[in-house]
N, C-alpha and C positions, 0 to 999 in steps of 0.2 A: 651544360646540355639540356635538364632537366626548365633550369630556371629560364633559358630563355623560351621553351615551348610556351613554359607557364606566361611568359611576357606577351607571346603570339598569341596564345590566347585571348587573355588579358585583352590586348588591343582590339582581339578581331572580334568581342565582345562589346568592347568600349565604342566599336562602329557599327557597329550592329544596334543599339541605342540610339544610338544619335541619328543614325538614319533613320530609323525605328520613330523618331521624335518629331522630325520634320517631318516624314512620311504623315503622319497624324495635326500636323498643324498645315501642313496643303492640303489636307481630307476637309478641314475645316474650312478653309480660307475656300474652298472651291465649293464649300456643300454654299457658305455666304454670298461668292457669287451668285448662284444658280439661284437663290431666295430674292435677291438686287434686282436681278436680269428679271427672272418671275413679276418681278413688281411695278418693276418699270414697262415692259407690256403690256403690265392689264392697265395702269396709267396713259399708256398711248392708245389703247383701241375707245378709252374713254377720253382721252381728247378726240381723236378720231371722229365719236361719236356727238361730243360736243362741235365739231368742223361742220360735219355733215347737216347738221340741225340747224346750223345760223347760214351754213349756204340755201336750205331751203327758203326760209325767213326774206334772207335777201333778194330771190327771186321770186318769191309770193307779195313780198313789195312792188320790187320791180312789176308784177304784171300787174299791181295794182294801182297801181300810177302811169303804167303805160310808157316805163323807160324798159329800154332793153339795154342791155350791157357786155357788152364781150371780154370776160375777162383775160382774155387772153390775150388782146390789143391796145387796154389802159393802162395811160400814161402813169407816173407815182405820181402825185398829186405836188411834186417839186419839180414839176415841168410845166 
């Protein structure tokens, strides 16, 4: 009986260690993913600023040349 109890305790301890190890790896993965999302969000904001700047330049060029472009109704170049 004592042997059986020892085996069950040992198996339970091994299971706890296994779960703690998995949790540690998951915590690291979540931290890495969080950092990646943060960096991608920064890059997205940077790209949005670039797009906004390019849009303003296009508007300025159109005003200088007298062209009015309705960006929603333009056909793609292959038409």
